[in-house]
C-alpha positions in Angstrom: 102.6 105.1 82.7 99.8 106.7 84.7 100.1 107.8 88.3 98.2 104.9 89.8 100.1 102.3 87.8 103.3 104.0 89.0 102.3 103.9 92.6 101.2 100.2 92.3 104.6 99.3 90.9 106.8 101.3 93.3 108.3 99.7 96.4 107.6 102.3 99.1 109.3 100.3 101.8 112.6 102.2 101.8 110.9 105.5 101.6 108.6 104.5 104.4 111.6 103.7 106.6 113.0 107.2 105.8 109.7 108.8 106.6 109.7 106.9 110.0 113.1 108.3 110.7 111.8 111.9 110.0 108.8 111.3 112.1 110.7 109.8 115.0 113.3 112.5 114.9 110.6 115.1 115.4 108.8 113.2 118.2 112.1 112.9 120.0 112.0 116.7 120.5 108.5 116.5 122.2 108.7 117.6 125.9 106.2 116.1 128.3 104.4 119.5 128.9 103.7 119.8 125.1 101.5 116.7 125.0 98.3 118.9 125.8 99.0 121.4 123.0 96.5 121.7 120.2 97.8 120.4 116.8 97.0 121.3 113.2 94.5 118.4 113.4 91.8 120.2 115.4 90.4 117.1 117.0 93.7 116.0 118.5 96.0 117.3 121.1 99.6 116.4 120.6 99.1 113.3 122.8 96.1 112.2 120.7 98.0 112.7 117.5 101.0 110.6 118.7 98.6 107.9 120.0 96.8 108.0 116.6 100.1 107.3 114.7 101.0 104.5 117.1 97.6 103.0 116.4 98.0 103.4 112.7 101.5 101.7 112.8 99.8 98.8 114.6 96.9 98.7 112.3 99.0 98.6 109.2 101.2 96.0 110.8 98.0 93.9 111.4 96.9 94.4 107.9 100.3 93.1 106.6 99.7 90.0 108.7 96.3 89.5 107.2 94.4 90.8 110.3 93.5 94.2 109.1 89.8 93.7 109.1 89.7 93.8 112.9 88.9 97.5 113.6 90.3 97.0 117.2 93.7 96.5 115.6 93.6 100.1 114.6 92.4 101.6 117.8 94.7 100.2 120.6 97.7 102.5 120.5 99.2 103.3 123.8 101.9 106.0 124.5 102.6 104.8 128.0 105.0 107.1 129.9 107.4 107.5 127.0 105.8 108.7 123.7 109.1 108.5 121.7 109.7 104.9 122.8 106.1 104.0 122.0 106.5 105.6 118.6 109.8 103.8 117.9 108.4 100.5 118.9 105.3 100.8 116.6 107.5 102.0 113.8 109.7 99.0 114.1 106.6 96.8 114.3 105.2 98.0 111.0 108.6 98.0 109.3 109.1 94.4 110.0 105.5 93.6 108.9 105.9 95.4 105.7 109.2 93.6 105.0 107.5 90.2 105.2 104.5 91.1 102.9 104.4 90.6 99.1 103.7 93.9 97.3 100.8 92.4 95.4 99.1 91.0 98.6 95.8 92.4 99.4 95.7 94.4 102.7 92.4 95.2 104.3 92.3 98.8 105.6 88.9 99.2 107.4 89.3 103.0 107.8 89.6 103.6 104.1 86.7 103.1 101.6 84.6 101.1 104.0 87.1 98.6 104.8 88.2 97.8 101.2 91.3 95.8 100.3 94.3 97.4 98.6 97.5 96.0 97.1 100.3 96.1 99.6 102.3 98.5 97.5 99.5 101.1 97.6 98.8 100.4 101.3 102.4 101.1 102.1 102.3 104.3 100.3 99.4 105.5 102.4 101.3 104.7 105.6 104.3 106.5 104.1 102.5 109.8 103.4 100.9 109.7 106.9 104.3 109.7 108.5 105.6 112.5 106.3 102.6 114.8 107.0 102.2 113.9 110.7 105.9 114.7 111.2 104.9 118.2 110.1 101.9 118.2 112.4 104.3 117.4 115.4 106.9 119.9 114.2 104.4 122.8 113.8 102.9 122.0 117.2 106.2 122.3 119.0 107.7 124.9 116.8 110.7 122.9 115.4 111.8 122.7 111.8 110.2 120.2 109.4 112.8 119.5 106.6 111.8 116.4 104.7 114.3 115.3 102.0 113.2 116.1 98.5 112.6 112.5 97.6 110.1 112.1 100.4 108.2 115.3 99.2 108.3 114.3 95.6 106.9 110.8 96.3 104.3 112.2 98.9 102.9 114.5 96.3 102.2 111.6 94.0 100.4 109.7 96.8 98.6 112.9 97.9 97.2 113.3 94.4 95.2 110.2 94.6 93.7 110.8 98.0 90.0 111.5 97.4 88.3 114.6 98.8 85.4 112.6 100.1 85.8 111.1 103.6 88.0 113.8 104.9 87.1 115.7 108.0 86.8 115.6 111.7 88.6 112.6 113.3 90.3 111.7 110.0 94.0 112.0 109.1 93.4 114.5 106.4 91.1 117.5 106.1 89.7 118.9 102.8 92.5 120.3 100.6 93.6 124.0 101.0 94.0 126.1 97.9 97.6 126.9 96.9 99.1 128.8 94.0 101.4 127.6 91.2 104.5 129.1 92.9 103.9 127.3 96.1 107.0 125.3 97.2 106.5 121.5 96.8 106.5 120.8 100.6 103.9 123.5 101.2 101.9 122.2 98.3 101.9 118.7 99.9 100.5 120.2 103.1 97.8 122.1 101.3 96.7 119.0 99.3 96.2 117.1 102.6 94.3 119.8 104.3 97.0 121.7 106.2 97.7 125.4 106.2 101.5 125.7 105.9 101.4 128.9 108.0 99.6 127.2 111.0 101.1 128.1 114.3 
């Protein structure tokens, strides 16, 4: 079985929920005065990064409902006065939406490949890897540990391997990949594949 076929036939929903728990546990540690800090994503402060993930959650939820083609559905995230509560609400929203969608349904993701449609199984894997890596972005920004379970790292590496290099850059979730060596630990290799320097501080 090739990698793409494996991803297409994997139900990422349980892993996505675990990734959400990892992400939310990290966001819970964010203090209000940290929201203006720069992040490993150079275009975003921590506030901007958290708002981005809320927007992504809402966009993927809209896509699961058949409404993903509306670009506005991916841009309306709002942290309000409680970023953790906003993150938890949007995570619950997308979890419920994913639970109701058939894995072979076509989800329109306008920010990927000029708005192409993807099988839900693959779309959910994209959301999953976003959560795992953005949990690191938050953890690195505020100086707390990022300790994803091995199963999340292993699955994320498979998804990261199919993310094309083109389309990465300013304003995107991922930057161009960073070189790593054969002896690089899997979690650090994941970060490098998705354009992060594991030593960023």
